[in-house]
C-alpha positions as CSV (number, residue, x, y, z in Angstrom):
1,M,-33.8,34.3,11.3
2,T,-35.4,30.9,11.9
3,I,-34.5,27.5,10.5
4,A,-37.6,27.7,8.2
5,D,-36.3,31.0,6.8
6,V,-32.9,29.5,6.1
7,R,-34.5,26.5,4.5
8,E,-36.5,28.7,2.1
9,K,-33.5,30.7,1.2
10,C,-31.5,27.5,0.3
11,K,-34.4,26.3,-1.8
12,G,-34.5,29.6,-3.6
13,L,-30.7,29.4,-4.3
14,L,-30.9,25.8,-5.5
15,A,-33.8,26.6,-7.7
16,R,-31.7,29.1,-9.6
17,I,-28.9,26.7,-10.3
18,P,-29.5,24.4,-13.4
19,R,-29.9,20.8,-12.4
20,D,-27.2,19.5,-14.7
21,V,-24.6,22.0,-13.3
22,L,-25.5,20.9,-9.7
23,I,-25.1,17.2,-10.6
24,I,-21.7,17.9,-12.3
25,A,-20.5,19.9,-9.3
26,I,-21.5,17.2,-6.9
27,L,-19.7,14.6,-9.0
28,L,-16.5,16.7,-9.2
29,L,-16.5,17.4,-5.5
30,T,-17.0,13.7,-4.5
31,S,-14.4,12.4,-7.0
32,S,-11.9,15.0,-5.8
33,A,-12.5,14.1,-2.2
34,S,-12.2,10.4,-2.8
35,F,-8.9,10.9,-4.8
36,A,-7.5,13.1,-1.9
37,L,-8.4,10.5,0.7
38,G,-6.9,7.6,-1.3
39,Y,-3.7,9.7,-1.9
40,Q,-3.4,10.4,1.8
41,A,-3.9,6.8,2.7
42,G,-1.2,5.8,0.3
43,R,1.2,8.3,1.7
44,E,0.6,7.1,5.3
45,E,1.1,3.5,4.2
46,R,4.5,4.3,2.4
47,Q,5.8,6.1,5.5
48,G,5.3,2.9,7.7
49,S,6.6,2.6,11.2
50,G,10.2,3.5,10.3
51,T,11.9,0.6,12.1
52,A,12.1,-3.0,11.0
53,P,14.2,-5.8,12.3
54,S,16.9,-7.1,10.0
55,V,15.6,-10.7,9.9
56,L,11.8,-11.3,9.8
57,S,9.6,-14.3,9.9
58,P,6.1,-14.7,8.6
59,T,3.4,-14.4,11.2
60,S,0.2,-14.9,9.3
61,E,-1.8,-18.1,9.4
62,V,-1.6,-18.6,5.6
63,G,2.2,-18.4,5.7
64,A,2.5,-15.1,3.8
65,P,4.4,-12.3,5.4
66,T,2.4,-9.5,7.0
67,W,4.8,-6.7,5.7
68,S,5.0,-5.3,2.2
69,V,8.8,-4.6,1.9
70,G,11.7,-6.9,2.1
71,V,13.5,-9.7,0.4
72,V,13.4,-13.5,0.8
73,A,16.1,-16.2,0.6
74,S,16.3,-19.9,1.1
75,K,17.9,-21.4,4.1
76,N,19.7,-23.8,1.7
77,G,20.6,-21.2,-1.0
78,T,23.0,-18.3,-1.5
79,K,20.7,-15.8,-3.4
80,Y,17.9,-13.5,-2.2
81,Y,14.9,-12.4,-4.2
82,L,12.1,-9.9,-4.2
83,P,8.9,-11.5,-2.9
84,D,7.2,-11.2,-6.4
85,C,10.1,-12.8,-8.3
86,A,9.7,-16.3,-9.8
87,G,12.7,-17.6,-7.8
88,A,10.9,-16.6,-4.5
89,D,7.9,-18.7,-5.6
90,R,10.1,-21.8,-5.9
91,I,11.3,-21.6,-2.3
92,S,9.2,-23.7,0.1
93,D,7.6,-21.9,3.0
94,A,9.5,-23.9,5.5
95,N,12.9,-22.8,4.0
96,K,12.1,-19.1,3.5
97,V,14.2,-16.6,5.4
98,W,12.8,-13.0,5.3
99,F,15.0,-9.8,5.5
100,A,13.7,-6.3,5.9
101,T,16.3,-4.9,3.4
102,A,18.6,-6.2,0.7
103,A,21.5,-4.9,2.8
104,A,20.5,-7.2,5.7
105,A,20.4,-10.1,3.3
106,V,23.9,-9.2,2.0
107,S,25.2,-8.9,5.6
108,A,23.8,-12.4,6.3
109,G,25.9,-13.8,3.4
110,Y,23.3,-13.8,0.5
111,A,23.9,-12.3,-2.9
112,P,21.2,-10.8,-5.2
113,A,19.6,-13.2,-7.7
114,T,20.6,-12.3,-11.3
115,N,17.2,-13.4,-12.7
116,C,15.2,-11.1,-10.5
117,E,14.6,-7.6,-11.9
118,G,14.7,-4.8,-9.5
119,L,17.6,-6.0,-7.3
């Protein structure tokens, strides 16, 4: 069997399938594949490296931390916040102290902020 014979067989098979069914099948397959790839990427991101230091400092040029988990406190305060809480926004970048976990912040002498949901 030559390549030309295989090509003719494929054309014959595709000619028997209605065009609408073929388009719907292609759309379903591509959307399923993209969902699976996105799901897998999210799982890998959540797993992370597994180890994080207890006290972190921002390393990006803009001043925002390069990690996605942790809590922030002020050098001059006694409370710690989640990074998306309003209290964290009021802390100047020069005074921010980053912790990998809430437990690390507690062990450093900070208490959870009462106005920050999720702590």
